[in-house]
C-alpha positions, 0 to 999 in steps of 0.5 A, a space after each residue: 499499499 505504502 508503495 503504491 502511495 508513492 507511485 501515485 503521488 508520482 503520477 500526480 507530480 507529472 500529470 501536474 507538470 504536463 497540464 501547467 505547461 500547456 493549462 491552456 489547450 488542456 483545460 480547454 478541450 472541446 466537450 459539445 459540438 461549437 457555434 459558429 462565429 466570426 473569424 479571428 483576428 490577427 495581430 496584423 489586422 489590428 495593426 492595419 486597421 489602426 494605420 493612418 488614413 490615406 488622402 483618397 483610397 487608391 482603386 486596385 484590383 486583385 485578379 489572382 493571389 494562389 497557392 504557388 506551391 504545388 504542396 499536398 498535405 504531409 502525413 504519417 504515411 506519406 501525403 494526401 491529394 488536400 493541399 497543404 496551403 489554402 486556396 483561397 488567397 486572393 479572397 483573404 488578400 482583398 480582406 487584407 486591403 478593405 481593412 487596411 482603408 487604404 484601397 478601394 478593391 474592384 472584382 476581378 477574380 470572377 469578372 465574367 460573373 459580373 460582366 454577364 450579370 451586368 447583360 442580364 441587367 441591361 437586357 432586361 432593361 432593355 425588354 422593360 423599356 420596349 413593353 413601358 414605351 420609357 427610355 431607362 438609363 444606362 448602367 454606370 460604367 465599371 471602375 478601372 484600377 490604376 494599381 494591380 495587386 499581384 503575388 501568391 504564395 510561394 512556399 510552404 516548409 515543413 519541419 524548418 525546425 523539429 524537437 523535444 524532451 523527455 524523461 522516463 523512469 520505472 514506467 513514469 514519465 513524459 515528453 514535449 515535441 515541437 515542430 517549426 513550419 513556414 509559409 512565404 508570401 509575395 506582393 508586387 504593385 503594378 502600375 496599369 498605366 505602363 505596366 511598370 513594378 512599382 514595388 514588391 514585399 515578401 513576408 514569411 511567417 513561421 507555423 508552431 505545432 506542439 505536443 505534450 503527454 505523460 504516462 504511467 505504466 506500474 505494475 502496483 501489486 500482484 496481478 495489478 497493473 496501473 496504466 494512465 496517460 494524458 496530453 495534448 497537441 496544439 496546431 496553429 492553424 495554416 489559414 490563419 498563418 497564411 492570413 496574417 502574412 498577407 495583412 503583414 505583406 499588405 502594410 509593407 506595401 503601403 508603406 513602400 508605396 508612399 515612397 514611389 508615390 503611389 499614395 500618400 497619407 492624409 496627415 502629410 509629410 509627418 505622418 509619412 515619415 514617421 510610418 516609414 520610420 517605424 517600417 525601417 526599424 522593423 525591416 532593419 530588425 528582420 534583415 538580421 533575423 535568421 529563419 529560425 528567428 535568432 536575431 544575429 546582433 554582434 552583441 559583443 564589442 571590440 574590447 573586453 575587460 574581465 576578471 575571475 577566480 577559482 581553483 587549481 588542481 595539480 598534476 605533477 610527480 607528488 602524490 596527494 594533490 589538492 584544490 588552491 585558489 587562482 585569481 585572474 584578470 585579462 583583456 581581449 581585442 576582437 579582430 572580428 565577431 568570432 576571433 580575438 587576441 586575449 590577455 590575462 594574467 594570474 596568480 595562484 597556488 599550487 598544493 600537494 597535501 603535506 608536501 607542497 604548498 607555493 605561489 605562481 603567477 602566470 601570464 597568457 596571450 592567448 586566441 580566443 574563438 567565440 563559438 556563436 558571436 550573435 547569441 547571448 550564451 557562447 562556448 569560448 575556446 582558448 589557447 596560446 603560449 605562456 609565462 610562468 613565475 616562480 619565487 617572486 618573479 625569480 624562477 620564469 619558465 615557458 608555458 602553454 595552456 588551452 581551455 574552454 569557457 561559457 560566457 552569458 550576457 546579462 546585459 550588452 555590456 556584463 558577462 557572466 563566464 565560467 571557464 576551465 583550462 589545462 596548462 603545460 609548464 615546460 619546467 619539472 621543477 614546480 614541485 621542487 622534484 625533477 622526476 621522470 621525463 613530464 614536465 608538470 602541469 596544472 588544472 585551472 578552473 573558476 568563475 568571472 565576469 566580462 565587461 565590454 567597453 564601446 559600441 556594439 550592435 546589441 548596445 545600439 539597439 538595447 531599449 536603454 541606449 535607444 531611450 538615451 538617444 531619444 533624450 538627446 535627440 529632444 535636447 537638441 531639438 529643444 536647444 535649437 528651438 531656443 536657439 531660434 526663439 532667441 534670434 527672432 526675439 532679437 530680430 522683433 527687437 531691432 524692428 521695433 526700435 526702428 519703427 519707434 525711431 521713424 
């Protein structure tokens, strides 16, 4: 019974972890039929609706905006004849253009239907005129488009990124899996008078799927088997992802169209400049972000100073090596984001219990390779020559070292690190005993802090830096305005004095 209680607690713990990790999806399981509802909106929808209004809506036509991937939906057993991407791209694009309030959309996808219906109306009016001997007014002319919106869904990439985590112990465990797909749309504006392609934009949207499960399979007693499992799967609808990508492309096309004079906002140049500035800032971030949503910022400045402390462990000719302290300080210059020259000075002690406890110092010159320079967390590999000092700098020996460190940036200027390196001194007299042919060696490991000096992309794009720059710019504008006011006031006084003298 006691064993059964322990297993029950374990089961509850595993299930609780799973449910907490995805409680929103887990507790929203449908238990009955659901009524029809108005379609969902995306963040891009609200952005489109809140754009500044134009001086006048531009008349545009959309003939076709369709799936150009030709891709079929993937299943566990291969693929089906169902398309992976919605075939209603034209309808989604027209809705996005309408939500922006920047366009007057005319029907072009089913133009034959429209012309047939107009012919029916004309024939009916003609018959009615003949029967009643009255003159019916002609149908108004169709609007023509000054700009045609073209493009399509050009790619749908599945399994761009997959992964997961799981654990199982004595029949109890759980796992979590995820998958990232990607859809890309292109949009272009064509001037109908000349056929010139004025602007082309493209937008990509990631589509995430997640599965979480937990299970328990245990014999709790003789001929008593306990089996339980739970979990959920959450898939982002591809149609919503396509909708958001199209809406984002429409927003980009509106701003890009302002540059080439296709349309213009009602608020004048100030509103146009603000829209373009926001768009350029977003575009700069997008251009340095890779397909896996990692922002490729050069996060580390050219210069770095660091300090740290830890322990050493001897590997010499004496028995009973033990841990002793070590302290270090260094400076580094980065030639590139990946490679830099690192100079370091350290003081440390080597200890063998009962036989040796000796103080040393060293200076090292390493070539350091940063494995992931655009990430906050990165390994760093370093190696190089150095000098080892003993007996108060009276004994100097050459040495070599190689090591590995791990750094995490807590801010654009500060990083914390842990390190470990292997040091070979080209002498067998560190322990005051010459034995064999192998030189004395020692290990050094610890933790420290890195301080980056100077500019970097991460610093220049941090919220605090941008806020300071805005304050400086506002102060400069205020000072300039004050000077202008003083000049105007001075000129006004001179003019008043001249008028008084006259």
